[in-house]
Backbone as XML, in Angstrom:
<?xml version="1.0"?>
<chain id="A" units="angstrom">
  <residue number="1" name="UNK">
    <atom name="N" x="122.107" y="-60.865" z="70.956"/>
    <atom name="CA" x="123.440" y="-61.248" z="70.581"/>
    <atom name="C" x="124.421" y="-60.317" z="71.265"/>
  </residue>
  <residue number="2" name="UNK">
    <atom name="N" x="125.649" y="-60.718" z="71.324"/>
    <atom name="CA" x="126.697" y="-59.887" z="71.890"/>
    <atom name="C" x="127.778" y="-59.699" z="70.834"/>
  </residue>
  <residue number="3" name="UNK">
    <atom name="N" x="128.288" y="-58.471" z="70.735"/>
    <atom name="CA" x="129.319" y="-58.149" z="69.756"/>
    <atom name="C" x="130.457" y="-57.419" z="70.464"/>
  </residue>
  <residue number="4" name="UNK">
    <atom name="N" x="131.585" y="-57.291" z="69.795"/>
    <atom name="CA" x="132.703" y="-56.514" z="70.316"/>
    <atom name="C" x="132.775" y="-55.221" z="69.520"/>
  </residue>
  <residue number="5" name="UNK">
    <atom name="N" x="132.745" y="-54.101" z="70.204"/>
    <atom name="CA" x="132.905" y="-52.799" z="69.563"/>
    <atom name="C" x="134.394" y="-52.570" z="69.328"/>
  </residue>
  <residue number="6" name="UNK">
    <atom name="N" x="134.797" y="-52.304" z="68.077"/>
    <atom name="CA" x="136.226" y="-52.188" z="67.798"/>
    <atom name="C" x="136.827" y="-50.869" z="68.279"/>
  </residue>
  <residue number="7" name="UNK">
    <atom name="N" x="136.008" y="-49.860" z="68.516"/>
    <atom name="CA" x="136.557" y="-48.589" z="69.003"/>
    <atom name="C" x="136.869" y="-48.627" z="70.495"/>
  </residue>
  <residue number="8" name="UNK">
    <atom name="N" x="136.099" y="-49.411" z="71.266"/>
    <atom name="CA" x="136.330" y="-49.500" z="72.710"/>
    <atom name="C" x="136.894" y="-50.854" z="73.119"/>
  </residue>
  <residue number="9" name="UNK">
    <atom name="N" x="136.801" y="-51.840" z="72.231"/>
    <atom name="CA" x="137.202" y="-53.212" z="72.513"/>
    <atom name="C" x="136.401" y="-53.817" z="73.670"/>
  </residue>
  <residue number="10" name="UNK">
    <atom name="N" x="135.157" y="-53.366" z="73.803"/>
    <atom name="CA" x="134.262" y="-53.865" z="74.846"/>
    <atom name="C" x="133.110" y="-54.642" z="74.213"/>
  </residue>
  <residue number="11" name="UNK">
    <atom name="N" x="132.640" y="-55.685" z="74.883"/>
    <atom name="CA" x="131.457" y="-56.384" z="74.388"/>
    <atom name="C" x="130.210" y="-55.523" z="74.593"/>
  </residue>
  <residue number="12" name="UNK">
    <atom name="N" x="129.287" y="-55.654" z="73.645"/>
    <atom name="CA" x="128.045" y="-54.882" z="73.681"/>
    <atom name="C" x="126.894" y="-55.837" z="73.390"/>
  </residue>
  <residue number="13" name="UNK">
    <atom name="N" x="125.879" y="-55.874" z="74.251"/>
    <atom name="CA" x="124.715" y="-56.706" z="73.950"/>
    <atom name="C" x="123.801" y="-55.960" z="72.982"/>
  </residue>
  <residue number="14" name="UNK">
    <atom name="N" x="123.412" y="-56.620" z="71.900"/>
    <atom name="CA" x="122.528" y="-56.004" z="70.912"/>
    <atom name="C" x="121.228" y="-56.774" z="70.802"/>
  </residue>
  <residue number="15" name="UNK">
    <atom name="N" x="120.168" y="-56.028" z="70.678"/>
    <atom name="CA" x="118.889" y="-56.596" z="70.272"/>
    <atom name="C" x="118.734" y="-56.217" z="68.812"/>
  </residue>
  <residue number="16" name="UNK">
    <atom name="N" x="117.927" y="-56.918" z="68.058"/>
    <atom name="CA" x="117.713" y="-56.590" z="66.654"/>
    <atom name="C" x="116.265" y="-56.196" z="66.435"/>
  </residue>
  <residue number="17" name="UNK">
    <atom name="N" x="116.041" y="-55.268" z="65.507"/>
    <atom name="CA" x="114.673" y="-54.906" z="65.158"/>
    <atom name="C" x="113.997" y="-56.134" z="64.555"/>
  </residue>
  <residue number="18" name="UNK">
    <atom name="N" x="112.683" y="-56.157" z="64.596"/>
    <atom name="CA" x="111.931" y="-57.315" z="64.103"/>
    <atom name="C" x="112.184" y="-57.584" z="62.624"/>
  </residue>
  <residue number="19" name="UNK">
    <atom name="N" x="112.457" y="-56.533" z="61.852"/>
    <atom name="CA" x="112.636" y="-56.718" z="60.414"/>
    <atom name="C" x="114.098" y="-56.952" z="60.010"/>
  </residue>
  <residue number="20" name="UNK">
    <atom name="N" x="115.010" y="-57.057" z="60.983"/>
    <atom name="CA" x="116.416" y="-57.320" z="60.662"/>
    <atom name="C" x="116.649" y="-58.821" z="60.584"/>
  </residue>
  <residue number="21" name="UNK">
    <atom name="N" x="117.276" y="-59.270" z="59.503"/>
    <atom name="CA" x="117.548" y="-60.692" z="59.305"/>
    <atom name="C" x="118.874" y="-61.072" z="59.961"/>
  </residue>
  <residue number="22" name="UNK">
    <atom name="N" x="118.811" y="-61.784" z="61.059"/>
    <atom name="CA" x="120.015" y="-62.224" z="61.755"/>
    <atom name="C" x="120.823" y="-63.199" z="60.886"/>
  </residue>
  <residue number="23" name="UNK">
    <atom name="N" x="120.164" y="-63.904" z="59.982"/>
    <atom name="CA" x="120.847" y="-64.844" z="59.100"/>
    <atom name="C" x="121.783" y="-64.136" z="58.129"/>
  </residue>
  <residue number="24" name="UNK">
    <atom name="N" x="121.624" y="-62.816" z="57.955"/>
    <atom name="CA" x="122.481" y="-62.071" z="57.030"/>
    <atom name="C" x="123.871" y="-61.800" z="57.615"/>
  </residue>
  <residue number="25" name="UNK">
    <atom name="N" x="124.062" y="-62.080" z="58.905"/>
    <atom name="CA" x="125.346" y="-61.837" z="59.556"/>
    <atom name="C" x="126.172" y="-63.108" z="59.634"/>
  </residue>
  <residue number="26" name="UNK">
    <atom name="N" x="127.501" y="-62.950" z="59.499"/>
    <atom name="CA" x="128.417" y="-64.072" z="59.613"/>
    <atom name="C" x="129.234" y="-63.913" z="60.891"/>
  </residue>
  <residue number="27" name="UNK">
    <atom name="N" x="129.501" y="-65.024" z="61.566"/>
    <atom name="CA" x="130.334" y="-64.997" z="62.769"/>
    <atom name="C" x="131.761" y="-64.591" z="62.412"/>
  </residue>
  <residue number="28" name="UNK">
    <atom name="N" x="132.423" y="-63.931" z="63.353"/>
    <atom name="CA" x="133.832" y="-63.561" z="63.219"/>
    <atom name="C" x="134.094" y="-62.623" z="62.043"/>
  </residue>
  <residue number="29" name="UNK">
    <atom name="N" x="133.100" y="-61.847" z="61.628"/>
    <atom name="CA" x="133.257" y="-60.902" z="60.528"/>
    <atom name="C" x="132.955" y="-59.507" z="61.052"/>
  </residue>
  <residue number="30" name="UNK">
    <atom name="N" x="133.661" y="-58.484" z="60.541"/>
    <atom name="CA" x="133.441" y="-57.109" z="60.977"/>
    <atom name="C" x="132.326" y="-56.426" z="60.203"/>
  </residue>
  <residue number="31" name="UNK">
    <atom name="N" x="131.582" y="-55.563" z="60.893"/>
    <atom name="CA" x="130.471" y="-54.838" z="60.275"/>
    <atom name="C" x="130.450" y="-53.396" z="60.766"/>
  </residue>
  <residue number="32" name="UNK">
    <atom name="N" x="130.017" y="-52.498" z="59.889"/>
    <atom name="CA" x="129.598" y="-51.171" z="60.311"/>
    <atom name="C" x="128.140" y="-51.327" z="60.691"/>
  </residue>
  <residue number="33" name="UNK">
    <atom name="N" x="127.770" y="-50.890" z="61.876"/>
    <atom name="CA" x="126.401" y="-51.092" z="62.338"/>
    <atom name="C" x="125.713" y="-49.765" z="62.611"/>
  </residue>
  <residue number="34" name="UNK">
    <atom name="N" x="124.434" y="-49.729" z="62.306"/>
    <atom name="CA" x="123.584" y="-48.608" z="62.688"/>
    <atom name="C" x="122.775" y="-49.071" z="63.884"/>
  </residue>
  <residue number="35" name="UNK">
    <atom name="N" x="122.894" y="-48.332" z="64.979"/>
    <atom name="CA" x="122.223" y="-48.699" z="66.218"/>
    <atom name="C" x="121.250" y="-47.630" z="66.652"/>
  </residue>
  <residue number="36" name="UNK">
    <atom name="N" x="120.213" y="-48.054" z="67.339"/>
    <atom name="CA" x="119.383" y="-47.156" z="68.126"/>
    <atom name="C" x="119.797" y="-47.395" z="69.566"/>
  </residue>
  <residue number="37" name="UNK">
    <atom name="N" x="119.986" y="-46.319" z="70.288"/>
    <atom name="CA" x="120.405" y="-46.444" z="71.679"/>
    <atom name="C" x="119.298" y="-45.865" z="72.548"/>
  </residue>
  <residue number="38" name="UNK">
    <atom name="N" x="118.810" y="-46.681" z="73.461"/>
    <atom name="CA" x="117.732" y="-46.272" z="74.353"/>
    <atom name="C" x="118.283" y="-46.108" z="75.764"/>
  </residue>
  <residue number="39" name="UNK">
    <atom name="N" x="117.813" y="-45.097" z="76.468"/>
    <atom name="CA" x="118.178" y="-44.921" z="77.869"/>
    <atom name="C" x="116.911" y="-44.706" z="78.677"/>
  </residue>
  <residue number="40" name="UNK">
    <atom name="N" x="116.995" y="-45.026" z="79.952"/>
    <atom name="CA" x="115.876" y="-44.789" z="80.854"/>
    <atom name="C" x="115.838" y="-43.330" z="81.263"/>
  </residue>
  <residue number="41" name="UNK">
    <atom name="N" x="114.656" y="-42.798" z="81.405"/>
    <atom name="CA" x="114.535" y="-41.426" z="81.899"/>
    <atom name="C" x="114.756" y="-41.368" z="83.405"/>
  </residue>
  <residue number="42" name="UNK">
    <atom name="N" x="114.444" y="-42.474" z="84.091"/>
    <atom name="CA" x="114.646" y="-42.522" z="85.536"/>
    <atom name="C" x="116.111" y="-42.839" z="85.797"/>
  </residue>
  <residue number="43" name="UNK">
    <atom name="N" x="116.868" y="-41.854" z="86.263"/>
    <atom name="CA" x="118.296" y="-42.061" z="86.490"/>
    <atom name="C" x="118.615" y="-42.173" z="87.969"/>
  </residue>
  <residue number="44" name="UNK">
    <atom name="N" x="117.627" y="-42.635" z="88.724"/>
    <atom name="CA" x="117.874" y="-42.859" z="90.139"/>
    <atom name="C" x="118.992" y="-43.869" z="90.339"/>
  </residue>
  <residue number="45" name="UNK">
    <atom name="N" x="119.701" y="-43.754" z="91.421"/>
    <atom name="CA" x="120.810" y="-44.634" z="91.778"/>
    <atom name="C" x="122.004" y="-44.506" z="90.832"/>
  </residue>
  <residue number="46" name="UNK">
    <atom name="N" x="122.103" y="-43.391" z="90.115"/>
    <atom name="CA" x="123.259" y="-43.122" z="89.270"/>
    <atom name="C" x="124.179" y="-42.194" z="90.052"/>
  </residue>
  <residue number="47" name="UNK">
    <atom name="N" x="125.476" y="-42.513" z="90.063"/>
    <atom name="CA" x="126.424" y="-41.689" z="90.792"/>
    <atom name="C" x="126.362" y="-40.244" z="90.295"/>
  </residue>
  <residue number="48" name="UNK">
    <atom name="N" x="126.560" y="-39.309" z="91.175"/>
    <atom name="CA" x="126.427" y="-37.895" z="90.849"/>
    <atom name="C" x="127.292" y="-37.479" z="89.665"/>
  </residue>
  <residue number="49" name="UNK">
    <atom name="N" x="128.496" y="-38.027" z="89.556"/>
    <atom name="CA" x="129.365" y="-37.615" z="88.451"/>
    <atom name="C" x="128.888" y="-38.136" z="87.096"/>
  </residue>
  <residue number="50" name="UNK">
    <atom name="N" x="127.951" y="-39.070" z="87.056"/>
    <atom name="CA" x="127.409" y="-39.572" z="85.802"/>
    <atom name="C" x="126.035" y="-39.009" z="85.491"/>
  </residue>
  <residue number="51" name="UNK">
    <atom name="N" x="125.424" y="-38.321" z="86.435"/>
    <atom name="CA" x="124.084" y="-37.777" z="86.218"/>
    <atom name="C" x="124.082" y="-36.824" z="85.030"/>
  </residue>
  <residue number="52" name="UNK">
    <atom name="N" x="125.108" y="-36.002" z="84.914"/>
    <atom name="CA" x="125.169" y="-35.027" z="83.825"/>
    <atom name="C" x="125.150" y="-35.730" z="82.466"/>
  </residue>
  <residue number="53" name="UNK">
    <atom name="N" x="125.823" y="-36.868" z="82.356"/>
    <atom name="CA" x="125.820" y="-37.629" z="81.100"/>
    <atom name="C" x="124.397" y="-37.992" z="80.705"/>
  </residue>
  <residue number="54" name="UNK">
    <atom name="N" x="123.630" y="-38.544" z="81.638"/>
    <atom name="CA" x="122.268" y="-38.967" z="81.332"/>
    <atom name="C" x="121.329" y="-37.787" z="81.120"/>
  </residue>
  <residue number="55" name="UNK">
    <atom name="N" x="121.563" y="-36.685" z="81.803"/>
    <atom name="CA" x="120.699" y="-35.515" z="81.635"/>
    <atom name="C" x="120.987" y="-34.779" z="80.336"/>
  </residue>
  <residue number="56" name="UNK">
    <atom name="N" x="122.149" y="-34.967" z="79.748"/>
    <atom name="CA" x="122.542" y="-34.233" z="78.541"/>
    <atom name="C" x="122.473" y="-35.112" z="77.294"/>
  </residue>
  <residue number="57" name="UNK">
    <atom name="N" x="121.566" y="-36.072" z="77.274"/>
    <atom name="CA" x="121.515" y="-36.996" z="76.147"/>
    <atom name="C" x="121.062" y="-36.346" z="74.855"/>
  </residue>
  <residue number="58" name="UNK">
    <atom name="N" x="120.443" y="-35.168" z="74.922"/>
    <atom name="CA" x="120.060" y="-34.497" z="73.686"/>
    <atom name="C" x="121.280" y="-33.908" z="72.986"/>
  </residue>
  <residue number="59" name="UNK">
    <atom name="N" x="122.407" y="-33.845" z="73.702"/>
    <atom name="CA" x="123.663" y="-33.439" z="73.096"/>
    <atom name="C" x="124.198" y="-34.641" z="72.327"/>
  </residue>
  <residue number="60" name="UNK">
    <atom name="N" x="124.930" y="-34.416" z="71.294"/>
    <atom name="CA" x="125.397" y="-35.496" z="70.434"/>
    <atom name="C" x="126.474" y="-36.328" z="71.117"/>
  </residue>
  <residue number="61" name="UNK">
    <atom name="N" x="126.071" y="-37.305" z="71.920"/>
    <atom name="CA" x="126.999" y="-38.212" z="72.599"/>
    <atom name="C" x="127.508" y="-39.243" z="71.596"/>
  </residue>
  <residue number="62" name="UNK">
    <atom name="N" x="128.732" y="-39.689" z="71.760"/>
    <atom name="CA" x="129.265" y="-40.725" z="70.870"/>
    <atom name="C" x="128.783" y="-42.097" z="71.316"/>
  </residue>
  <residue number="63" name="UNK">
    <atom name="N" x="128.761" y="-43.027" z="70.368"/>
    <atom name="CA" x="128.384" y="-44.407" z="70.698"/>
    <atom name="C" x="129.352" y="-44.988" z="71.715"/>
  </residue>
  <residue number="64" name="UNK">
    <atom name="N" x="130.620" y="-44.603" z="71.616"/>
    <atom name="CA" x="131.625" y="-45.090" z="72.564"/>
    <atom name="C" x="131.273" y="-44.684" z="73.994"/>
  </residue>
  <residue number="65" name="UNK">
    <atom name="N" x="130.777" y="-43.459" z="74.159"/>
    <atom name="CA" x="130.367" y="-43.001" z="75.494"/>
    <atom name="C" x="129.226" y="-43.855" z="76.035"/>
  </residue>
  <residue number="66" name="UNK">
    <atom name="N" x="128.258" y="-44.189" z="75.179"/>
    <atom name="CA" x="127.142" y="-45.023" z="75.614"/>
    <atom name="C" x="127.611" y="-46.427" z="75.973"/>
  </residue>
  <residue number="67" name="UNK">
    <atom name="N" x="128.545" y="-46.962" z="75.197"/>
    <atom name="CA" x="129.059" y="-48.307" z="75.472"/>
    <atom name="C" x="129.776" y="-48.326" z="76.822"/>
  </residue>
  <residue number="68" name="UNK">
    <atom name="N" x="130.597" y="-47.327" z="77.072"/>
    <atom name="CA" x="131.293" y="-47.249" z="78.360"/>
    <atom name="C" x="130.291" y="-47.056" z="79.496"/>
  </residue>
  <residue number="69" name="UNK">
    <atom name="N" x="129.277" y="-46.218" z="79.288"/>
    <atom name="CA" x="128.263" y="-45.994" z="80.320"/>
    <atom name="C" x="127.456" y="-47.262" z="80.579"/>
  </residue>
  <residue number="70" name="UNK">
    <atom name="N" x="127.243" y="-48.064" z="79.529"/>
    <atom name="CA" x="126.504" y="-49.316" z="79.709"/>
    <atom name="C" x="127.169" y="-50.202" z="80.762"/>
  </residue>
  <residue number="71" name="UNK">
    <atom name="N" x="128.499" y="-50.269" z="80.745"/>
    <atom name="CA" x="129.193" y="-51.150" z="81.682"/>
    <atom name="C" x="129.146" y="-50.630" z="83.104"/>
  </residue>
  <residue number="72" name="UNK">
    <atom name="N" x="128.827" y="-49.355" z="83.286"/>
    <atom name="CA" x="128.598" y="-48.822" z="84.630"/>
    <atom name="C" x="127.145" y="-48.988" z="85.051"/>
  </residue>
  <residue number="73" name="UNK">
    <atom name="N" x="126.219" y="-48.833" z="84.091"/>
    <atom name="CA" x="124.780" y="-48.857" z="84.372"/>
    <atom name="C" x="124.047" y="-49.694" z="83.321"/>
  </residue>
  <residue number="74" name="UNK">
    <atom name="N" x="124.226" y="-51.012" z="83.335"/>
    <atom name="CA" x="123.628" y="-51.844" z="82.287"/>
    <atom name="C" x="122.103" y="-51.832" z="82.270"/>
  </residue>
  <residue number="75" name="UNK">
    <atom name="N" x="121.478" y="-51.499" z="83.368"/>
    <atom name="CA" x="120.020" y="-51.456" z="83.392"/>
    <atom name="C" x="119.464" y="-50.131" z="82.883"/>
  </residue>
  <residue number="76" name="UNK">
    <atom name="N" x="120.316" y="-49.194" z="82.503"/>
    <atom name="CA" x="119.873" y="-47.872" z="82.059"/>
    <atom name="C" x="120.001" y="-47.665" z="80.552"/>
  </residue>
  <residue number="77" name="UNK">
    <atom name="N" x="120.702" y="-48.571" z="79.839"/>
    <atom name="CA" x="120.973" y="-48.396" z="78.413"/>
    <atom name="C" x="120.700" y="-49.697" z="77.669"/>
  </residue>
  <residue number="78" name="UNK">
    <atom name="N" x="120.105" y="-49.559" z="76.468"/>
    <atom name="CA" x="119.814" y="-50.720" z="75.622"/>
    <atom name="C" x="120.196" y="-50.373" z="74.187"/>
  </residue>
  <residue number="79" name="UNK">
    <atom name="N" x="120.815" y="-51.306" z="73.481"/>
    <atom name="CA" x="121.262" y="-51.110" z="72.111"/>
    <atom name="C" x="120.437" y="-51.981" z="71.175"/>
  </residue>
  <residue number="80" name="UNK">
    <atom name="N" x="119.949" y="-51.373" z="70.072"/>
    <atom name="CA" x="119.161" y="-52.110" z="69.091"/>
    <atom name="C" x="119.831" y="-52.003" z="67.732"/>
  </residue>
  <residue number="81" name="UNK">
    <atom name="N" x="120.092" y="-53.128" z="67.095"/>
    <atom name="CA" x="120.708" y="-53.182" z="65.771"/>
    <atom name="C" x="119.648" y="-52.898" z="64.714"/>
  </residue>
  <residue number="82" name="UNK">
    <atom name="N" x="119.911" y="-51.883" z="63.890"/>
    <atom name="CA" x="118.978" y="-51.508" z="62.829"/>
    <atom name="C" x="119.448" y="-52.051" z="61.485"/>
  </residue>
  <residue number="83" name="UNK">
    <atom name="N" x="120.735" y="-51.863" z="61.173"/>
    <atom name="CA" x="121.294" y="-52.407" z="59.955"/>
    <atom name="C" x="122.791" y="-52.631" z="60.122"/>
  </residue>
  <residue number="84" name="UNK">
    <atom name="N" x="123.367" y="-53.471" z="59.259"/>
    <atom name="CA" x="124.801" y="-53.774" z="59.331"/>
    <atom name="C" x="125.343" y="-53.950" z="57.921"/>
  </residue>
  <residue number="85" name="UNK">
    <atom name="N" x="126.510" y="-53.363" z="57.667"/>
    <atom name="CA" x="127.208" y="-53.509" z="56.395"/>
    <atom name="C" x="128.567" y="-54.122" z="56.657"/>
  </residue>
  <residue number="86" name="UNK">
    <atom name="N" x="129.009" y="-55.058" z="55.834"/>
    <atom name="CA" x="130.352" y="-55.630" z="56.030"/>
    <atom name="C" x="131.425" y="-54.549" z="55.927"/>
  </residue>
  <residue number="87" name="UNK">
    <atom name="N" x="132.494" y="-54.706" z="56.718"/>
    <atom name="CA" x="133.617" y="-53.771" z="56.650"/>
    <atom name="C" x="134.326" y="-53.881" z="55.320"/>
  </residue>
</chain>
């Protein structure tokens, strides 16, 4: 599924965990979401100014940073929906 992140106003593609019920979500409704964010360890073909971002992932990066980085390197980041609560 694709959602709009309200902090960045950017669309984000989400996958859902196997145990998450997609039927529990309503269209056009806001949710607080808990996500798992996955990145590739192979950061080849990443511009030098972004290499530090990927190498420093053990630092507490914000979800907004990952969303913005996704639009530069969509093959390097994946978002998984774990849970969602209505706003």
